[in-house]
N, C-alpha and C positions, 0 to 999 in steps of 0.2 A: 888617922890618915886614910885608911881604907873607907871608913864611914863617910868622910868628907867628899870622897870621889865615887860614892856608891852608884850614882846616876851614870857617870861616864863608864865605869866598869861594867855595869849592866848593859849599856849600849854596845860595848865591845863584844860581850857574850852574845848579844842579840845578832850582831853582824856575823859571827861565827855560826850561829844556829841557822840564820837565813841561808848561808852558803850550803850547809849540809842538807837542809830540807829541800832546797831548790834542786840539788843533784838527785836526791832520792825521788822527788815527785816527778821530775822530768823522765826519769827511767820508768817509773810506774805508769805515768800517763801515756807513754808511747805503747805500753802493753795492753792496758785495759780502759783507756779513755779518761779524760779529766773529770767528768762528773762522778764516776765511781771513786776516783782518788779523793775527791773533795768530801763526799759523805762518809766514806770509811775512815778517813783520817780524823774526822770530827768525833766519831764514835770512840775511837781509840784514845784520842786526846781527852775527851770528857771523862772517861774511866780513870785515866792517869791522874787528872786533876782532882777528881772526887776522892781517890785514895789518898793523894798527897794532902789535900786540905783537911781530910778527916783526922790524919795523924798529926798535922801541924797546928790546926785550929780547933780540933775537936768537933768540927761541923763538916759533914761531907758535901753539903749543898749550900748555895749562897742564900739561905733563908733569912740571914740577918741584914741583908742589904736594904737600904731605904728605897722608897718609891722613886726618888730622883735618880739613885744609882741604877735601878732597873730600867727606867725610861731611856736615859742617855746611852747606857751600855747596850741595850737591845738595838737602838738605832745604830750604834757603832758596829755591832755584829752584823747587821744587815748590810751596811755599807762596805765594811772591811772584808768580812768573811764571805759574804754571798756575792755581791757585785764585784768587789775587788778580786777575790780569789777565783771566781768563775772565769773571768777573762784572763787573769794572770796564768792560771794553770793550763788554759788552752794555748796561751803564748809559749809556755814551756814546750808544748808538743810541736808547735809550728816553727819557732825560731830558736828553741833551746833556752836553757836557764841562764847561760852566760849573757846573752844579748838582752834577755828579759830583765835581768837584774840591773844591767847598765841603763836601760830605758827608765827604770825606777829612780835613777839618780836625777831625773828631770823634775821630780816632784817638789823638792825644796824651793827652787826658784819660782815654780808655778804657784806654789802656796804663798810665797812672798808677794808675788804680783797680785794674787787674789786678795790678800790682806790689804794691799795698798789701794786697790780699786773699790773694795766693798767696805773696808773699815778705816781707811785713811792711815794705815800703818806706814811708818817712815822706812824708806829704803835708802841706805847710804850709798855713796859713790862706789865704795869698795864692793858693796853688795851687788850693785848693777854690773860691775866688771865681772864679779863671780858668776852672775847669770849668763853672761855672754860666753865666758870660758866654759861653763858647764854644757851649754848648748853646742858650742864648737867641738868639744870632746866627743859628745854623742854623735854629732853629724859626721865626724871623722870616721867613726865606726860603721854607721848605717848607710853611708853614701859611698858610691864608687863611680869611677869613670868608665864609660863604655869603651869598646875596643878601639874606636876611632878617636878616643880622647877628647871628643867634642861635647858629649852629653853626659850629664851627671844623673845617675839613677840610684835607686835603692839597692843596697847590697843584700837585703833580706826581704822576705815576703811582706808586703804592705799590711796585710791582714794581721799577721803575727805582731808587727810593730805597733799597730793600732790597739790590739788586744792588751799588749804589755803596758801601753800608756794608760788605758782605761783601768787596768788592774792596779797600776801604781797610784792613780788618783784615788781609787777606792780605798786602798790601804792607808794613804795619807790622811784623807778626811776621816776614816775610821779611827785613826790614832787621835785626831783632834777631839772627836766626840768621846773617846775613851777617857782622855784627860779631864774633860768637862764632867763626865758622869762618875768617875772613880773617886776623886777627892783623896781622902785618906783611907779609903776602903782597900781591903787586901787585894793585891794585883792578881793572884792566882784565882781567887774567888770571882773577881771581876771578869777574868777570861772565861770562867764557866758560864756567866750570864751571856757573854758575847757568843759563845758556842750554842747556847740554847736558841738564840735568835737565828743562828746559822742553820740549825736543825729545821726550824720552821721554814726558812727561805728555800733550802735545798729540797725539802719534802715537796713543796709546791712546784718547784722547777722540774724535779724528776717525775712527779705525778702527771703534771700537764704535758710534759714531753714524752710520757709513756716509756721511761727509760729504766724502770726497776729491774727488768730482766737482765739488762746490761750490767747493772750493779751487782746482782746476785751471781751472775756468771763469772765475774772478776775474781771471786773467791777460789776458782779453780786454778788460777795462776799464782802459785806459791811465791815465786820471785817477786811479783808485783805486790802481793800482800806484805811480804817482808819489807820491801822498800817503803810502802805506805806507812808501816808501823814505825820504821826509822824516821821517816819524815814527820810523822805525827808527834813523836817524842821531841824532836829538835825544833819543830815548827809551832803548832798551836799550844803545846804543853810548855816547853822551855822558852822558845823564841818570843812568842807573844807575851808571855808572863813577864819575862825580863824586859821587854820593851815598855810595858806598863810600869814596871818598877823603875825603869830609867826616867820616864817622863814625870814620875812622882818626885824624883830627887834632883832633876836638872831640867833645863829648858828643852822644848821640842826641837829647837834649832841645833843644839849641840847633839841631841840624839840622832837627828837626821844626818848630820855631818859624819858622826862616827859609824853609823850603820851603812853609810854610803861606800864603805871600803869593800863591801861584798863583791862587787864586780871585779875587784883586784884579787880577792881571796879565791874566787872560783876559777880563775884562769888555769892554774896548775891541774886542778881536778878535771876540767874540761879536756885538757890534753891527755891526761893519763886514763881517765875513765871512758869518755865518749870519743876518744881519738880524734878530737877536733883539730883542724889546722888553724892555729891562731896566728893571724898576720901581725907583724911588728906594729903596723899602724893602729891595730885594735888594742894592743897593750898600751901604746902611747895615748890613744883616745881615752881609755879607762883611767889612766893616771891624770890626764888633763881634766877630766870630769870631776875626779875627786878633789883636785885643787880648787876648781870652781865652786863646788859645794862648800868647801871649807871657808873660802873667802866670803861667801854669802852670809856667814854667821859670825864673822870676826867683829 
């Protein structure tokens, strides 16, 4: 029974991991900056993965991967870890992890539309209804009326919302390329290859931006480093690996639906940890968004 639902269970674990890692990285990013968080968590995650794969596979590095595995997983790492996370982590700083995760819920319908336009994939009537419901739920959260009740405006900084959206797209397409490149290859070793791509990408970004001093200075903030370590454990180590395990055993649509519960899971944490004031309409909006994503893949 457990084996038959391994993909769904892995997706649920992924959703829990995304929630914990978003909280940890938001806290760390506000203290030392998103670039430092990105590169340090990759180093920690790679060490954890190498130790884990050494004891479980007998090989500490993904040297047994095929050329095809390497090609598509490197592309996936560049898109998901570098482009996606670069923008998403900055969104954590600008608008918080709760709203950022909610924006990520827009990715499944956007992916479905892209598949329809580029590859002729069919969208059912129920799926179209799901898209509108998802967009409506997100709009309920990010839009608000001005004091005179005549103008509708963004309830959060536009830059942060845009960054979250770009980050969500990066992670979505990164997952698609992961499934293409992974095949039956070990998901934790596949994550190692994606992280190697991320090392290359962030090395270029930090070097060109002359930000290495900022990265090294961040080690003086022990609380931030602790939170980065926690986020690395639940994010690039457990979360990403379980997401790859999930897409190996079930459809990306089901995985997207289950992992979309993160905006719901993070609400209690946002209230207790970040002392955020969560409006009733934001809770309703998150629930509506979840319903919309679920309908998209029925």
